[in-house]
N, C-alpha and C positions, 0 to 999 in steps of 0.2 A: 389251337383247339378247334376242331371242326364243328360247324353249326349243324343243326338238324337238317337243313336243306342240302348240306354236303353229303348226306348219307344216301340219298336217293339217286339212282342211276337212270340216265336217259340214253337212248340208242342214237348213235351218230354214224354217219358214213364219212370215212376219211379217205380221200383220193390224193395221189401225188404224182408228179412228173418231175423227176430229178435227173439232171443231165450227167453228173459225175458218178461213176460206178461206186466210188468210196462213200460219197454222201448218200447214194441210193441204198447201199447196204445198211448204213447207220439208221436212216429213217425207217427202213423195213424192219430192222431188228428192234427198234424202239416200239413201233406199233404192234409187233407180235405180242408184247406184254399185255395189251388190251384186247386183242383180236378175238372175236367169237365166230367169225365167218368172213367170207369175202373171197377176193381173188388176188392176183399178183400185186397190183397197185391200188387196190380198193379194199378197205378194211371196214368191217362192221364192229364198232366198239361201244361198249357200255361205259359211260363216264359219269362220275359225280361232278358237280360244279367245280370242286377243287381239282379233280383229275383233269378236267377239260382245261382249266387255267394252266395247269402244269404242262399238259400236252402242247398247248399253243406256244408256251414259252420254250419248251425243249425242242419242238419242231422248228421254230424260228431260228434257234441256235444251230440246228443241224443242216439247214439248207443255205444256199446262196440265193438271196432274194432277187438278184439280177437274172439268174439262169434257171431257177427252179420254182415250182409252185406246189402248194398244198391247199386243198379245199376241205373244209369240215362242214358237213351238212347235218343239222338236227333232223331226225326222222320223226314224222308225226305218228304217235302210237295209235291213233284212231284209224290210220290207213291199213287196209288189208294187204298183207304181203302176198305177192304173186311170184311164184318161182317156176322155172322150166328146167327140165333135165333133172340133175341131182341136187338142185337148190334146196337148202334147208333153212327155215326161219331161225334167226338167232334167238336163243333162249334168254330170258331175263335172268339177271344174277344180282346178288347182293354182296358178293365177295370181291376183294381186290384182285387184280390180275397182274400187277407189276412184276415183270421178270426182266431184269437188266443184266 
């Protein structure tokens, strides 16, 4: 059963560098389920605390810890987003994104 704190979403930036094309595809496909913006290896994802725990677990299982790396940064909601070109600020959401 999810606690009340597990229902609120926080914006994270997830970046990865995966050396194997097969693992790269799996990581990319997994993160697409949460993605609200970003670029090829850089995803903007809204996670609840439970989703963040699951994402850490799943990503750790998808990568080779000797060859690959994943960084997950919590973004400060007080910071003003600055974008250039066609950049769009990620919209907050309260619904789940999981698509596997």
